[in-house]
N, C-alpha and C positions, 0 to 999 in steps of 0.2 A: 392483440397485445401491442403496446407501443414498443419502439426500438429501445434496446438496452445496449449501451456500450460499457466495456470494462477496461480499465487501464491498469497495467501491471505495476510492480514496485518501482517507484520513482527514484528514491534515494538521493534527493537533492539535485537531480538533473533537470533544471528548469527548461533548458532549450529543447530537450526531447519531450517534455510535458507540453510545451507550447505547440510543438509539431503534432503531437497526438491529438490535441484539440483542433488543430487546423484540419486534420484528416476527418475527424468526427463531423465538423461543420460542413465539410465538403460532401460527406455521405448524407447528412441530414438534408441538405439542399437538393442533392441529386435525387433523393427518394421522396422529396416533398413531405417529410415527416411532420405530422401535426403535434406529436408528443414523443418525448424520448427522455431517457435518464442516462447519466454518465456516472458509473461507479468506479471510484478509485480504490484499489484493493489494499491500500495501506503500505507502510514503510515509505513515508513521504520524505523522511530525513535520513541523514548520515551517508558518509562515504564519498559522495560527489560534492561539487564545490558550492552549490547555492541552495542549501536547505531553507534559508530565510526567504529567498525569492520564491521557492515553491509554496511555502506556507502563505506568503503574501498573495500570490496568484490565486490560490484556492479560497482564501478568506474573502478577497475582493469579488471573486466570481460568485460565491454564494450570497454575498451582500447585494449583488446586482440582481439576484433572483435566478441565476443559472440553475438548470435542473441537475445539479451535481450532488452525488452522495459520496462522502469521503469517509472511508473506514479507517479504523486504528490498526496499525501494525505493531509488532513487538519493538521495533526501533522507535516508533513514535511514543510508546509508553515508557521506554527507557529514558528518552529525552524529558518527557513530562516528569518522571520520578526524580531525575537528577535536579531539575529546577525546584521541586518540592522538598526533597531531602536527599542530598548527595550521598548519604550513607546507606540508603535503602538498597537492599540486595534483591535482585530478581533470581529466584531459585531455579528458574528454567535456563538461566545463562550458565555457561561453563564456569566452574569455580575459580579458574585461573584468569577469567576475563572480567572486565567491567565495561561500562559504556565508553570509557575513555581509553580502552585498549586500542592499539593501533589498527587492529582488524575490524573494529566495530564502527568506526566512523564518527564517534562523538566529537573528536577533536576538529574534524572538518566542519561539523555543524556549528560548533562554537566560533570557529574562524569566520564563518559566513555572517556572524553577528559582530565581527570585529574583536573577538576575544581570542588572543593567542594562547596556546597551551604549551608551556615549556616542558622539556623532558622531565624535569623535577619541579613539582609545584606543591603549594599548600592547598589542600582540598577546600578548606573553608574560604580562603581568599579567592580561589577560582570560582567557587559557587557564588560568592557575592558579585563577582564581575559578570557572571552569566546572568544572574537575576537582574542586574542593572541594565544589561544590554538587550535582553529579550523582551520585546513589547508584551505588555500584559495580555493583549488580545490574542497573542500567539499561544500563551499558556492556557487561556480560556478555551481556545479552539482545540488544543490537544486533549484537554480534559473532556470536551463535549463529543469527541468522535465516537460514533457507534461502532459496535463490534461486528455487525452483520447487516445484510439487506437481502430481502428475498422477493421473488415473484412467484407466480403459480408453479413454475417448473424449475426455477434456478435459485440457488442459495449462495450468496457471496460472502466471503470472509477472508481474512488475511492468510492464515496458514492452513486451515482445514477444520475437520470436525472429528469427534471421537465416535466411531461407528457404534451403532446400537443404542445411542442416547438420543432422545428426541431433540429436534433442532432448537426448540425453545428452552432446553435444559442444558445446553452446551456450556462448559466452563470457560471463563475468560482466558485462562492460561492455554487451553487447548486451541481456542480460536486464534490465538496469537503465536503459538509455538509448535503445535503438533506436527509430527512427521511419522514416527513409528506407530504402526497400527492403522494409519490412514492411507499412506502411500501404497501399502501392499494389500489393501482391502479391495477385492474385486467384485463383490456383490453390489447390488444397487443401494443407493441412499434414498431417503424420502424425496430428495430433489437432486438434480445435478449440481455439484459443488464447484463454484468458480473461485480459485484461490491463487496465491502467489507464494512468497516466503522461501521457496526452495528453487534456485535457478535451474532452468533446463535450457538446452541448446535452441529449442524452438517451442512455440506454443503447442501444447500437446493435449489432445482430447482422449482421455482414457476410458470413456464410456460413462463412468459414474462421476468423474471429476474432470475439470479442465485447469491445467496449470498455465498461468499467463506471465509468470516471472521469467524473463529471458536475460537477466543479468545486467540491467542498466547500472546497478551498483558498481559493476566492474568495467564500465565503459562499453558494454554491449547495448543492443537495441532495446528501447522501451517499447513493449508490444501492447497493442490494443485489439480487442475483439468486438464484433457486433453480433448481437443476438436478435434475430428477426423472426418472431414466432418461435418455432423449435429448431430453426436453422442457425448455425453458428458460422461466422466468417472471421478470418483474420483481416484486419484493416491495414492495408499496405498503402504506399504512396500512390499507386495506380488505382486503388479502390479495393473492393472486397475480393477475398480469395476463400473459397469454401474450406472449412476446417472439418476434416473427416475423423470420426471416432475410430479408435482402434490402434 
């Protein structure tokens, strides 16, 4: 099996994303890898200061032919839906929230495109400003993002899966939003699930799943793991550190 790297929820933190890729390239060269993939677990945008830069970085990398898989997160879909129809409601989002709620990060994303969001605004006018400011290829990219990626032994998605449902039958809303029923499920899944969506203090291997979201959205570290065969490592500045299940 070729090497697989997985990068946690970026949330507009371009500098940490660039550093993650530097670590990956260092590991690739050190191990003289002939083939590898880098899976970005979703939530590329919102909350941090450079969502536009993150999307530019990923779009240009894929255009160069980099072996990058970029998955869709719930925040990426919220951004996409706002651009398509600002009145569309995501029923999995809290009823008192919207993408433009101060806790969600939509305002910071629009600011990265030069669109300021006042405390009081006309939604139609704001939507027009956003559509004018966001490059068309960014919206095309958001629309095209896959929901999952899998190898023989690992299944990658943003939030997780609904236990008991075949991997190829998972609902989009669950892949982007699930928590309840997934986090507390202790039996084996068909494959080890690698996910983000719910911040943890450190990358944690639960046996049947690995959570790699360590809170970059809130200024904490963006984490990266390396899967080499069936061995999993945390990729730190100094190199690989074994990630032990349990």
